[in-house]
C-alpha positions as CSV (number, residue, x, y, z in Angstrom):
1,M,0.0,0.0,0.0
2,D,1.3,3.4,-0.9
3,P,2.3,5.3,2.3
4,M,1.0,8.6,0.9
5,R,-2.5,7.2,0.3
6,P,-3.8,7.5,3.9
7,A,-2.3,11.0,4.2
8,S,-4.1,12.1,1.0
9,F,-7.3,10.6,2.2
10,L,-7.1,12.4,5.6
11,T,-6.3,15.7,3.9
12,L,-9.3,15.3,1.6
13,L,-11.6,14.3,4.5
14,S,-10.5,17.3,6.6
15,A,-11.1,19.7,3.7
16,V,-14.6,18.3,3.1
17,L,-15.5,18.5,6.9
18,L,-14.2,22.1,7.1
19,A,-16.1,23.2,4.0
20,G,-19.3,21.7,5.5
21,C,-18.8,23.6,8.8
22,A,-18.2,26.9,7.1
23,S,-21.2,29.2,7.3
24,T,-22.2,30.9,4.1
25,L,-24.6,33.8,4.0
26,S,-27.3,34.0,1.4
27,D,-28.2,37.1,-0.5
28,R,-31.3,37.2,1.8
29,D,-29.1,37.4,4.9
30,L,-27.1,40.3,3.4
31,E,-30.1,42.3,2.0
32,P,-31.0,45.0,4.6
33,Y,-34.3,45.9,3.0
34,G,-37.6,44.2,3.7
35,V,-40.5,43.5,6.1
36,W,-40.1,42.0,9.5
37,E,-42.9,41.0,12.0
38,G,-43.1,39.7,15.5
39,T,-44.5,40.2,19.0
40,L,-42.0,41.9,21.3
41,P,-42.2,41.8,25.1
42,C,-44.2,44.4,27.0
43,A,-44.0,45.2,30.7
44,D,-47.7,45.9,31.2
45,C,-49.4,44.0,28.4
46,P,-49.3,40.6,26.7
47,G,-46.9,41.9,24.0
48,I,-46.3,44.5,21.3
49,E,-47.3,43.3,17.8
50,T,-44.6,44.8,15.6
51,R,-44.2,45.3,11.9
52,L,-41.1,47.0,10.4
53,A,-40.7,47.8,6.8
54,L,-37.3,49.1,5.5
55,Y,-37.2,50.7,2.1
56,K,-34.1,51.3,0.0
57,D,-35.0,54.2,-2.2
58,P,-35.0,56.4,-0.3
59,Y,-33.7,54.8,3.0
60,T,-36.9,55.2,4.9
61,Y,-38.8,53.0,7.4
62,R,-42.4,52.4,8.6
63,L,-42.7,51.0,12.1
64,E,-46.2,49.9,13.3
65,Q,-46.6,48.7,16.9
66,T,-49.9,47.6,18.5
67,Y,-50.0,47.1,22.3
68,L,-52.0,43.9,22.7
69,A,-55.1,44.0,25.0
70,R,-54.7,47.8,25.3
71,D,-55.0,49.6,22.0
72,N,-56.8,48.8,18.8
73,E,-54.9,51.4,16.8
74,P,-51.2,50.9,16.0
75,V,-48.6,53.5,16.8
76,I,-47.0,54.3,13.5
77,R,-43.6,55.9,13.2
78,E,-41.9,56.8,9.9
79,G,-38.5,58.2,9.2
80,E,-35.0,57.4,7.8
81,W,-32.8,54.5,8.7
82,V,-29.0,53.9,8.6
83,L,-27.0,50.7,8.2
84,L,-24.2,50.8,10.8
85,P,-21.0,49.0,9.9
86,P,-20.2,45.6,11.5
87,V,-18.2,45.6,14.7
88,D,-16.2,42.5,13.8
89,N,-16.2,39.8,11.1
90,M,-18.9,37.8,12.9
91,D,-21.3,40.8,12.9
92,L,-23.7,41.6,10.0
93,G,-24.1,45.2,11.2
94,R,-26.9,47.1,12.9
95,I,-29.8,49.1,11.7
96,S,-30.6,52.4,13.3
97,L,-34.0,53.9,13.0
98,K,-33.7,57.6,13.2
99,G,-36.0,59.4,15.6
100,E,-36.3,63.1,16.2
101,G,-33.0,64.9,16.5
102,E,-29.8,62.9,16.8
103,T,-31.1,60.1,19.1
104,P,-31.9,56.8,17.4
105,L,-35.5,55.7,17.9
106,K,-34.5,52.0,17.8
107,Q,-31.5,49.9,17.0
108,L,-31.6,46.4,15.7
109,Q,-28.9,43.7,15.2
110,R,-28.9,41.9,11.8
111,L,-28.9,38.1,12.4
112,P,-27.9,35.2,10.1
113,G,-31.0,34.0,8.3
114,G,-32.3,37.6,7.8
115,N,-34.0,38.2,11.1
116,L,-33.5,41.3,13.3
117,K,-33.0,41.4,17.1
118,M,-34.0,44.5,19.1
119,L,-31.2,46.2,21.0
120,D,-31.3,48.4,24.1
121,Q,-31.2,52.2,24.1
122,D,-27.4,52.1,23.9
123,G,-27.3,49.7,21.0
124,Q,-26.3,46.8,23.1
125,P,-27.8,43.3,23.2
126,I,-30.7,43.0,25.7
127,R,-29.7,40.4,28.3
128,S,-32.9,38.4,28.8
129,T,-34.4,35.0,28.1
130,I,-37.3,36.7,26.5
131,D,-37.2,36.9,22.7
132,Y,-36.7,40.3,21.1
133,T,-36.5,38.9,17.5
134,L,-38.4,40.1,14.5
135,E,-38.8,37.5,11.7
136,R,-38.2,38.5,8.1
137,K,-41.4,38.1,6.1
138,R,-40.2,39.3,2.7
139,V,-37.6,41.4,0.9
140,S,-39.1,44.8,-0.1
141,D,-38.8,46.5,-3.5
């Protein structure tokens, strides 16, 4: 038996395993425009039904939030949004919804798979076991 044959096989096997473990991002993951929906936590109600639409031309948003078991009418906010650069190579970046003045209204972390996770007022992850994720429903025009 050729002594190089097992080494070649192990090299090939290692390459295949590493390629399978590598995470690849789809175009959907990288596209920051679209529509997201979900029910976010609420301190004094069953939840906040949320729908966020990000548009690309121009960079505007529409945020609709309905406080369950409290209001029938959604609170609607519209404005401009900005894509903030990634912090490191594992980060897909953050989306900042501009409020009035310089203060961001909301900040969201982009997640693999295209979903968004709400961040705290300082743009940091919310430390909680409660889910603050909005699920991507579609890519917008």
